[in-house]
C-alpha positions as semicolon CSV with decimal commas, in nm:
position;residue;x (nm);y (nm);z (nm)
1;X;17,658;9,998;8,652
2;X;17,611;10,280;8,518
3;X;17,809;10,368;8,204
4;X;17,788;10,096;7,940
5;X;18,170;9,953;7,830
6;X;18,111;9,807;7,489
7;X;18,450;9,574;7,610
8;X;18,197;9,396;7,886
9;X;18,161;9,040;7,758
10;X;17,757;9,015;7,916
11;X;17,645;9,330;7,814
12;X;17,319;9,250;7,595
13;X;17,200;9,616;7,440
14;X;17,035;9,794;7,196
15;X;17,199;10,142;7,070
16;X;17,161;10,382;6,832
17;X;17,216;10,726;6,702
18;X;17,029;11,071;6,540
19;X;17,138;11,360;6,450
20;X;16,896;11,642;6,585
21;X;16,835;12,047;6,538
22;X;16,956;12,208;6,847
23;X;17,189;12,349;7,096
24;X;17,322;12,073;7,326
25;X;17,121;12,299;7,626
26;X;16,802;12,208;7,395
27;X;16,852;11,923;7,314
28;X;16,922;11,799;7,683
29;X;16,593;11,951;7,799
30;X;16,435;11,699;7,552
31;X;16,601;11,385;7,641
32;X;16,701;11,433;8,048
33;X;16,350;11,611;8,195
34;X;16,022;11,460;8,223
35;X;15,833;11,776;7,982
36;X;16,126;11,649;7,726
37;X;16,045;11,276;7,759
38;X;15,699;11,345;7,695
39;X;15,704;11,464;7,385
40;X;15,906;11,188;7,166
41;X;15,889;10,884;7,402
42;X;15,620;10,831;7,706
43;X;15,519;11,046;7,981
44;X;15,769;11,089;8,243
45;X;15,890;11,253;8,559
46;X;16,271;11,279;8,641
47;X;16,467;11,412;8,919
48;X;16,734;11,583;8,802
49;X;17,041;11,472;8,985
50;X;17,210;11,184;9,056
51;X;17,047;10,976;9,240
52;X;16,700;11,087;9,170
53;X;16,391;10,918;9,047
54;X;16,253;10,867;8,693
55;X;15,923;10,729;8,604
56;X;15,819;10,643;8,272
57;X;15,425;10,582;8,185
58;X;15,368;10,322;7,921
59;X;14,982;10,291;7,893
60;X;14,851;9,965;7,940
61;X;15,189;9,831;7,989
62;X;15,193;10,003;8,350
63;X;15,472;10,195;8,465
64;X;15,842;10,176;8,486
65;X;16,065;10,338;8,823
66;X;16,400;10,374;8,816
67;X;16,695;10,579;8,976
68;X;16,907;10,861;8,780
69;X;17,270;10,732;8,792
70;X;17,452;11,022;8,583
71;X;17,344;11,353;8,549
72;X;17,614;11,575;8,386
73;X;17,387;11,809;8,187
74;X;17,435;11,883;7,848
75;X;17,604;11,579;7,788
76;X;17,549;11,258;7,952
77;X;17,208;11,137;8,117
78;X;17,196;10,780;8,267
79;X;16,929;10,558;8,445
80;X;16,888;10,217;8,567
81;X;16,559;10,012;8,622
82;X;16,630;9,727;8,821
83;X;16,262;9,604;8,862
84;X;16,164;9,641;8,525
85;X;15,987;9,338;8,413
86;X;15,969;8,918;8,476
87;X;15,888;8,836;8,790
88;X;16,189;8,696;8,930
89;X;16,485;8,803;9,192
90;X;16,718;8,745;8,945
91;X;16,636;8,993;8,639
92;X;16,940;9,178;8,565
93;X;16,914;9,573;8,581
94;X;16,807;9,755;8,294
95;X;16,980;10,067;8,186
96;X;16,949;10,327;8,006
97;X;17,264;10,562;7,827
98;X;17,224;10,865;7,661
99;X;17,484;11,106;7,531
100;X;17,494;11,447;7,371
101;X;17,779;11,552;7,121
102;X;17,738;11,931;6,976
103;X;17,775;11,917;6,595
104;X;17,873;12,252;6,329
105;X;17,593;12,386;6,228
106;X;17,323;12,403;6,504
107;X;17,293;12,037;6,590
108;X;17,367;11,764;6,826
109;X;17,434;11,369;6,780
110;X;17,250;11,160;7,077
111;X;17,383;10,817;7,133
112;X;17,139;10,612;7,318
113;X;17,239;10,279;7,444
114;X;16,960;10,062;7,636
115;X;16,970;9,707;7,802
116;X;17,188;9,499;8,009
117;X;17,511;9,680;8,086
118;X;17,624;9,348;8,197
119;X;17,466;8,992;8,305
120;X;17,243;8,991;8,035
121;X;17,413;8,659;7,906
122;X;17,054;8,438;7,893
123;X;16,828;8,732;7,886
124;X;16,890;8,823;7,473
125;X;16,503;8,726;7,397
126;X;16,369;9,021;7,665
127;X;16,549;9,267;7,439
128;X;16,321;9,164;7,087
129;X;16,110;9,437;7,018
130;X;16,357;9,671;7,185
131;X;16,582;9,788;6,846
132;X;16,238;9,870;6,707
133;X;16,073;10,127;6,960
134;X;16,386;10,300;7,042
135;X;16,411;10,381;6,615
136;X;16,084;10,543;6,607
137;X;16,129;10,699;6,985
138;X;16,462;10,850;6,832
139;X;16,272;10,939;6,527
140;X;16,025;11,145;6,704
141;X;16,301;11,324;6,899
142;X;16,414;11,449;6,580
143;X;16,056;11,541;6,437
144;X;15,981;11,721;6,798
145;X;16,282;11,865;6,798
146;X;16,264;11,969;6,436
147;X;15,912;12,083;6,400
148;X;15,792;12,141;6,792
149;X;16,158;12,270;6,959
150;X;16,052;12,380;7,323
151;X;15,650;12,311;7,294
152;X;15,527;12,090;7,573
153;X;15,327;11,732;7,462
154;X;15,007;11,564;7,552
155;X;15,080;11,190;7,447
156;X;14,805;10,913;7,306
157;X;14,925;10,546;7,338
158;X;14,644;10,319;7,194
159;X;14,719;9,957;7,214
160;X;14,572;9,631;7,071
161;X;14,695;9,282;7,116
162;X;14,655;9,076;6,822
163;X;14,746;8,667;6,966
164;X;14,871;8,431;6,692
165;X;14,951;8,669;6,416
166;X;15,283;8,782;6,243
167;X;15,331;9,127;6,300
168;X;15,398;9,238;5,923
169;X;15,075;9,046;5,862
170;X;14,903;9,305;6,115
171;X;15,078;9,576;5,996
172;X;14,976;9,563;5,651
173;X;14,598;9,467;5,741
174;X;14,583;9,813;5,944
175;X;14,784;10,000;5,665
176;X;14,552;9,893;5,394
177;X;14,275;9,954;5,587
178;X;14,349;10,311;5,642
179;X;14,452;10,346;5,293
180;X;14,822;10,411;5,362
181;X;14,988;10,113;5,230
182;X;15,158;10,262;4,942
183;X;15,237;10,575;5,125
184;X;15,574;10,738;5,077
185;X;15,723;11,061;5,263
186;X;15,562;11,358;5,148
187;X;15,231;11,174;5,061
188;X;14,915;11,410;5,168
189;X;14,687;11,208;5,455
190;X;14,336;11,312;5,529
191;X;14,120;11,082;5,729
192;X;13,775;11,101;5,813
193;X;13,463;10,879;5,909
194;X;13,447;10,620;6,008
195;X;13,806;10,716;6,130
196;X;13,892;10,964;6,353
197;X;13,981;11,253;6,161
198;X;14,323;11,332;6,055
199;X;14,468;11,574;5,823
200;X;14,863;11,609;5,786
201;X;15,130;11,413;5,542
202;X;15,314;11,119;5,602
203;X;15,727;11,184;5,687
204;X;15,850;10,862;5,723
205;X;15,791;10,459;5,636
206;X;15,868;10,145;5,795
207;X;15,839;9,794;5,667
208;X;15,461;9,800;5,933
209;X;15,397;10,178;6,038
210;X;15,401;10,502;5,879
211;X;15,438;10,838;6,085
212;X;15,264;11,155;6,001
213;X;15,325;11,497;6,072
214;X;14,965;11,646;6,170
215;X;14,739;11,946;6,156
216;X;14,411;11,794;6,266
217;X;14,317;11,699;6,500
218;X;14,588;11,902;6,641
219;X;14,899;12,011;6,550
220;X;15,178;11,694;6,607
221;X;15,285;11,351;6,511
222;X;15,072;11,045;6,461
223;X;15,242;10,667;6,416
224;X;15,019;10,424;6,309
225;X;15,133;10,035;6,258
226;X;15,235;9,687;6,450
227;X;15,525;9,574;6,655
228;X;15,666;9,284;6,756
229;X;15,519;9,227;7,128
230;X;15,334;8,893;7,199
231;X;15,285;8,780;6,843
232;X;15,191;9,138;6,757
233;X;15,031;9,436;6,851
234;X;14,858;9,696;6,678
235;X;14,934;10,080;6,795
236;X;14,845;10,431;6,704
237;X;15,094;10,692;6,912
238;X;14,985;11,052;6,922
239;X;15,194;11,355;6,992
240;X;14,988;11,635;7,063
241;X;15,201;11,969;7,121
242;X;15,125;12,327;7,288
243;X;14,783;12,432;7,460
244;X;14,484;12,224;7,401
245;X;14,693;11,886;7,347
246;X;14,561;11,685;7,651
247;X;14,216;11,733;7,581
248;X;14,250;11,592;7,231
249;X;14,424;11,279;7,300
250;X;14,198;11,235;7,598
251;X;13,919;11,226;7,333
252;X;14,079;11,062;7,040
253;X;14,220;10,768;7,244
254;X;13,904;10,615;7,264
255;X;13,796;10,678;6,936
256;X;14,159;10,507;6,775
257;X;14,057;10,224;7,018
258;X;13,701;10,117;6,883
259;X;13,816;10,137;6,504
260;X;14,125;9,918;6,578
261;X;13,897;9,648;6,738
262;X;13,661;9,701;6,476
263;X;13,889;9,671;6,144
264;X;14,202;9,473;6,256
265;X;14,101;9,102;6,280
266;X;14,176;8,899;6,665
267;X;14,269;9,236;6,798
268;X;14,209;9,225;7,198
269;X;14,180;9,634;7,263
270;X;14,431;9,723;7,594
271;X;14,399;9,951;7,847
């Protein structure tokens, strides 16, 4: 099933929308191509056609493969991931659909629906954390199109599992050790030894995370916080735009992994 039907009684989905700058063609490039998806979600490859292959790379959580089920540029992109998770032959297909609608003033509305378009009854727990993840990803899409339109990005994904702890507690501890517990949008940020170098400002805060627009170590976005996955996971996600970003991501990832392991109680580095 490649189109989400809100009247389907067994559907269980995460649904969100965000207004972003750019023409439909510019937004399509960001949401339906491998280089574009890599600027706000995770590294990806997409065969741009119905029936084409899509692969998304989730760092220590491995790769997810799917098939493109709708390719209607610049309006609708959808894909199915039939073998997404639990080791069971009975898992329903995980589907994702993105719709692009032009708005006045040079912006577009992006509507995203992701989950079980049918057959999701009884699989609700598999959606836990999905809302939080997509909200952050669509925020990154908006910021990428606002500050770095058309520029490619290198991703840095650093995760650490914290068993037996509440994500809110882990997020509070992490932000406190970073000196960002009271941060608000517009707050300037300058971090250094023993932390990796960061120079930038806060662009958005969440209940257990902050997102920074950074100048150093490289122009980009940096998200720091915790999310709910296997109790709690501490995370540092970076998107470094333009030439040199790959080298910076490769250099900075082990620095952040080591810092998390030394400053978040009970953390087990992943990957």
